[in-house]
C-alpha positions in Angstrom: 173.4 158.2 116.5 171.7 155.0 115.4 173.6 151.8 116.0 174.2 149.5 113.0 172.3 146.3 112.9 175.3 144.1 112.0 173.4 141.0 112.9 170.8 141.8 110.2 173.5 142.4 107.6 175.1 139.1 108.6 171.8 137.2 108.2 171.3 138.7 104.8 174.7 137.6 103.6 174.3 134.1 105.1 171.0 133.8 103.2 173.0 134.6 100.0 171.4 138.0 99.3 173.0 141.3 98.3 171.3 144.4 99.4 170.1 144.9 95.8 168.7 141.3 95.5 166.9 141.5 98.8 165.4 144.9 97.9 164.2 143.6 94.6 162.5 140.6 96.4 160.8 142.9 98.8 159.9 145.5 96.2 161.8 148.3 98.0 164.7 150.6 97.2 168.2 149.3 97.8 168.7 152.4 100.0 165.9 151.2 102.2 167.6 147.9 103.0 170.9 149.8 103.6 169.0 152.1 106.1 167.6 149.0 107.9 171.1 147.7 108.4 172.5 151.1 109.4 169.8 151.4 112.1 168.3 154.6 110.5 165.0 152.9 109.6 162.9 149.9 110.6 161.1 147.6 108.2 157.3 148.3 108.1 155.3 145.6 110.0 153.6 144.2 106.9 157.0 143.5 105.3 158.6 141.6 108.2 157.1 138.2 107.6 158.4 138.1 104.1 161.7 139.5 105.2 162.1 136.8 107.8 161.4 134.1 105.2 163.9 135.5 102.8 166.5 135.6 105.6 165.6 132.1 106.7 164.6 133.3 110.1 161.6 133.1 112.3 159.7 136.4 112.8 160.8 136.3 116.4 164.5 136.0 115.5 164.1 138.9 113.0 162.6 141.1 115.7 165.6 140.4 117.9 167.9 141.4 115.1 166.0 144.7 114.6 166.6 145.7 118.3 169.4 148.1 119.0 172.6 146.1 119.6 174.6 146.2 122.8 177.0 143.8 124.5 174.0 142.5 126.5 171.9 141.7 123.4 174.5 139.9 121.3 173.4 136.3 120.5 174.6 134.0 123.2 174.9 136.4 126.1 173.1 135.4 129.2 171.8 137.6 132.1 173.1 135.0 134.5 176.6 135.4 133.1 176.8 139.1 133.8 176.6 142.0 131.4 180.0 141.3 129.8 180.2 137.5 129.8 178.8 134.7 127.7 178.3 131.1 128.9 179.5 128.8 126.0 178.5 125.1 126.3 181.2 122.5 125.9 180.9 118.7 126.3 183.6 117.4 128.5 183.7 113.7 129.4 180.1 113.3 128.4 178.8 116.3 130.5 177.8 119.7 129.1 179.4 122.5 131.1 179.4 126.3 130.4 182.6 128.2 129.9 182.5 131.8 130.9 183.9 133.9 128.1 184.3 137.7 128.5 183.2 140.1 125.8 186.7 141.1 125.0 187.6 137.6 124.0 184.5 137.2 121.9 185.0 140.6 120.2 188.5 139.6 119.2 187.5 136.3 117.8 186.5 135.4 114.2 183.7 133.1 115.0 180.3 133.8 113.7 178.1 135.0 116.6 175.1 133.1 115.0 177.0 129.9 115.6 177.7 130.8 119.3 174.1 131.8 119.7 172.8 128.5 118.3 175.2 126.6 120.5 174.4 128.6 123.6 170.7 127.6 123.4 171.7 124.0 123.7 173.8 124.3 126.8 173.2 123.6 130.4 175.2 124.0 133.6 176.8 126.7 135.5 179.8 129.0 134.9 181.5 127.5 138.0 181.9 124.2 136.1 184.3 125.8 133.5 187.4 126.1 135.5 189.1 123.1 133.9 190.1 125.2 130.8 192.5 128.1 130.8 191.6 131.5 129.4 194.5 131.1 126.9 193.0 127.9 125.5 189.6 129.6 125.2 191.0 132.5 123.4 193.0 130.2 121.0 189.9 128.3 120.0 187.9 131.5 119.3 190.8 133.3 117.6 191.1 130.6 115.0 187.4 130.3 114.2 186.3 127.3 116.3 184.1 127.8 119.2 184.5 125.1 121.9 180.8 124.5 121.5 181.5 123.4 117.9 183.7 120.6 119.2 181.2 118.2 120.9 182.2 115.0 122.7 185.7 116.5 123.4 187.6 115.4 126.5 189.5 118.1 128.5 192.9 116.8 127.4 191.8 116.9 123.8 190.4 120.4 124.2 193.8 121.6 125.4 195.4 119.8 122.4 193.1 121.3 119.9 193.7 124.8 121.3 197.4 124.3 121.2 197.3 123.1 117.6 195.3 126.1 116.5 197.7 128.5 118.3 200.9 126.9 116.9 199.9 124.5 114.1 203.5 123.7 112.9 204.4 122.6 116.4 201.3 120.9 117.8 199.0 120.0 114.8 199.5 116.2 114.5 197.5 113.2 113.3 195.4 113.0 116.5 194.0 116.5 115.8 193.4 115.5 112.2 191.7 112.3 113.2 189.5 114.3 115.6 188.4 116.5 112.7 187.7 113.5 110.6 185.6 111.9 113.3 183.6 115.1 113.7 182.9 115.2 110.0 181.8 111.6 110.0 179.4 112.3 112.9 177.9 115.2 111.0 177.4 113.1 107.9 175.8 110.4 109.9 173.3 112.7 111.5 172.4 115.3 108.9 169.4 113.4 107.6 167.8 113.9 111.0 169.2 117.3 112.0 168.9 119.0 108.6 171.4 121.4 106.8 170.8 124.5 108.9 171.8 122.8 112.1 174.7 120.8 110.6 176.4 123.6 108.6 177.9 125.7 111.4 180.1 122.9 112.7 181.1 121.8 109.2 182.0 125.3 108.2 183.9 125.8 111.4 186.0 122.7 110.8 186.7 123.7 107.2 187.7 127.2 108.4 190.3 125.6 110.7 191.6 123.3 108.0 191.9 126.1 105.5 193.7 128.4 107.8 196.2 125.9 109.1 196.9 123.9 105.9 199.7 126.4 105.2 201.2 126.1 108.7 201.4 122.4 109.4 204.4 120.2 108.8 204.7 119.3 105.1 204.0 115.7 105.6 200.6 116.5 107.1 199.5 119.1 104.6 198.4 116.6 101.9 196.3 114.6 104.5 194.8 117.8 105.8 193.8 118.9 102.4 192.3 115.5 101.6 190.1 115.8 104.7 189.3 119.3 103.7 188.2 118.1 100.3 185.8 115.6 101.9 184.4 118.3 104.2 184.0 120.8 101.3 182.1 118.2 99.3 179.8 117.7 102.3 179.3 121.4 102.8 178.3 121.7 99.1 175.7 119.0 99.6 174.3 120.8 102.6 174.0 124.0 100.6 172.4 122.0 97.8 169.7 120.7 100.2 169.1 124.4 100.9 169.0 125.2 97.2 171.8 127.7 97.6 173.4 126.8 94.3 176.0 129.5 94.3 177.5 128.3 97.6 177.1 124.7 96.4 179.3 125.3 93.4 181.8 127.2 95.5 182.3 124.3 97.8 182.4 121.7 95.0 185.1 123.8 93.3 187.0 124.0 96.6 186.7 120.3 97.1 188.1 119.7 93.6 191.0 122.1 94.2 192.0 120.6 97.5 191.6 117.1 96.1 194.0 118.0 93.2 196.6 119.3 95.6 196.2 116.3 97.8 196.6 114.0 94.7 193.2 112.4 95.5 192.0 111.5 92.0 188.9 109.6 93.3 187.5 112.7 95.1 188.0 114.7 91.9 185.8 112.2 90.0 183.3 112.1 92.8 182.9 115.8 92.6 182.0 115.6 88.9 179.2 113.1 89.8 178.0 115.5 92.5 178.0 118.4 90.0 175.9 116.2 87.7 173.4 115.7 90.5 173.3 119.5 91.0 172.6 119.8 87.2 169.5 117.6 87.7 168.2 120.0 90.5 168.7 122.8 88.0 167.0 120.9 85.2 170.1 121.1 82.9 170.1 117.6 81.3 172.9 118.2 78.8 175.3 119.4 81.5 174.1 116.5 83.7 174.9 114.0 80.8 178.4 115.3 80.1 179.4 115.5 83.8 178.1 112.0 84.4 180.1 110.7 81.5 183.2 112.6 82.7 182.8 111.0 86.2 183.0 107.5 84.6 186.6 107.9 83.3 188.8 105.1 84.4 191.6 107.4 85.7 189.5 108.4 88.7 189.6 104.9 90.1 186.2 105.3 91.8 184.6 102.6 93.9 182.1 100.4 92.1 179.2 101.9 94.0 180.2 105.4 92.8 180.5 104.1 89.3 177.0 102.6 89.6 175.6 106.0 90.6 177.3 107.7 87.7 175.9 105.2 85.2 172.4 105.7 86.6 172.9 109.5 86.5 173.8 109.2 82.8 170.7 107.2 82.1 168.5 109.8 83.8 170.1 112.6 81.8 169.4 110.7 78.6 165.7 110.2 79.3 165.4 113.9 80.1 166.9 114.5 76.7 164.3 112.2 75.0 165.4 108.6 75.4 162.8 106.0 76.3 162.8 103.8 79.4 163.6 100.8 77.3 166.5 102.6 75.7 168.2 103.1 79.1 167.3 99.8 80.6 170.8 98.3 79.8 172.5 101.2 81.7 170.2 100.7 84.7 171.0 97.0 84.7 174.7 97.9 84.4 174.4 100.2 87.5 172.9 97.3 89.5 175.6 94.9 88.4 178.3 97.4 89.4 176.7 97.8 92.8 176.7 94.0 93.2 180.5 94.0 92.6 181.3 96.4 95.4 183.8 95.1 97.8 185.3 96.5 101.0 188.1 98.6 99.3 188.7 100.9 102.3 187.2 103.9 100.5 184.5 106.0 102.2 183.4 107.7 98.9 179.7 107.1 98.4 179.5 104.9 101.4 175.8 105.8 101.8 174.9 104.4 98.3 173.1 101.1 98.2 170.5 99.2 96.3 167.6 101.1 98.0 169.0 104.4 96.8 169.6 103.0 93.3 165.9 101.8 93.2 164.7 105.3 94.2 166.8 106.9 91.5 165.6 104.3 89.0 162.0 105.2 89.9 162.9 108.9 89.3 164.4 107.9 85.9 161.2 106.0 84.9 159.0 109.0 85.7 161.3 111.3 83.6 160.9 108.7 80.8 157.1 108.9 81.0 156.5 105.7 82.9 155.1 107.0 86.3 153.1 103.8 87.1 156.3 101.8 86.9 157.9 104.3 89.3 155.0 104.0 91.7 155.6 100.2 91.9 159.2 100.7 92.7 158.5 103.3 95.4 155.8 101.1 97.0 158.2 98.1 97.1 161.2 99.9 98.6 160.4 103.3 100.2 160.3 102.6 103.9 160.5 105.0 106.8 162.6 102.6 108.8 165.4 102.4 106.2 165.7 106.0 105.2 166.5 109.1 107.3 163.6 111.5 108.0 165.0 113.9 105.4 165.5 111.3 102.7 162.2 109.6 103.3 160.4 112.9 102.9 162.4 113.7 99.8 161.5 110.5 98.0 157.9 110.9 99.1 157.8 114.1 97.2 158.9 112.2 94.0 156.3 109.5 94.8 153.7 112.2 95.0 154.8 113.5 91.6 154.6 110.0 90.1 151.1 109.4 91.5 150.0 112.8 90.1 151.3 111.9 86.6 149.7 108.5 86.9 146.3 110.1 87.4 146.0 109.5 91.1 145.4 113.1 92.4 144.1 112.2 95.9 146.9 109.8 96.7 149.4 112.2 95.3 148.1 115.0 97.5 148.0 112.8 100.6 151.6 111.7 100.0 152.7 115.2 99.3 151.2 116.4 102.6 153.3 113.8 104.5 156.4 115.0 102.6 155.7 118.6 103.4 155.8 117.8 107.1 159.1 116.1 106.9 160.6 118.8 104.7 159.6 121.4 107.3 161.0 119.3 110.1 164.4 118.9 108.4 164.6 122.2 106.6 165.0 120.5 103.1 164.4 123.2 100.5 165.2 120.7 97.9 162.2 118.6 98.9 160.0 121.8 99.0 161.0 122.7 95.5 160.0 119.2 94.2 156.6 119.6 96.0 156.1 122.9 94.1 156.4 120.8 90.9 153.9 118.3 92.3 151.4 121.1 92.8 151.9 122.0 89.1 151.3 118.4 88.1 148.0 118.4 90.0 146.7 121.6 88.3 144.0 119.6 86.3 142.5 118.6 89.7 143.1 121.9 91.5 139.5 122.1 92.8 139.7 118.8 94.7 139.8 119.4 98.4 142.9 117.2 98.9 144.8 119.1 96.2 143.8 122.5 97.6 145.1 121.4 101.0 148.4 120.4 99.6 148.7 123.6 97.6 148.1 125.6 100.8 150.6 123.6 102.8 153.3 124.0 100.1 152.7 127.7 99.9 152.8 128.2 103.7 
């Protein structure tokens, strides 16, 4: 009897496809996709490259998923660990060691094997170094959806404490565990511009899973704080999915963030989510929705920090030019946004902490291009866009907009050269949002499609 390819089905779901949608994209019958996953049929060789792209896998990873599954071939298992063990890397006191986990423990857990597999590829050490952690602690971490590998920079005492908290949240889940989760979330936010969404999401979703499961089990006094942390994490998870252009999951996590913020009585986060939904509306080219959400985010009862208010005002200005307003008409709003940013003080809030004058200038440049003033935009990009002051992901993202402005300003060769630099950074960080903007740039360059530089960009974007 053929063995089911559960890894293939999991990869399809993680990429946001139903069997029907994947079949439509590949121009095959839905029953064909079902038979691939049941193990009764293999995809024909000429379909595998496209299938891998749709599942956001390399062809090599797809081939591994198509192999018959056994305990020895599950992601994360290592020949050195024996046929029924997996070496799971954990950072303890600054050193990576490998915990030896048996197949029974893993099979009983709820953790996504893809997360374990990704973590296992980053580990080093020997199974003999894992004796400091008891089997009960290991099982507790896995049972509650958090691999030890998803808790980097964790001391051995903390590891025991986390395991105990997940096993008996009402008794052991205290502020030190909550503070650890907050620190991990902050570290993810600080590094996602370099690592990209695909490498950052597993840990963020693991943390959110633990928060969601245990919010109903902790002591009442902790629940509200835990939900507030969950709202912050959910907003960040939405952003990561937005960078992947997975708008369904983006909206899901924004709604989750709003729900948790309401229960935690965090009015500022509720207003912040409205602003983030307005930004998503820009990605989806829905200016009217973008306008009303930006206006809603500016209501006084949210008590948002000045920098967040500044971004909301800028967002409203951009929506208005997309609906037909001129650059001059929205100039007062752009000046208001800059004034609000100048008024920001250290109020203790972390909302929008990344927002500064450089980002406002980039967004103002985008606004001017939308208003039909691309040369003005080019001037702003040239003055402010600097690789040393932006993350690799953000630098590549704004380069894609600079390329678009250059194209609309009648500078096709410069636009193509800038676009090629953006392509490389988008590929390195996995930013599908940047790649989509580059598709628009290629469209702007259609009048010069026979120029060598433009052809090179078109090929790079299509690759």
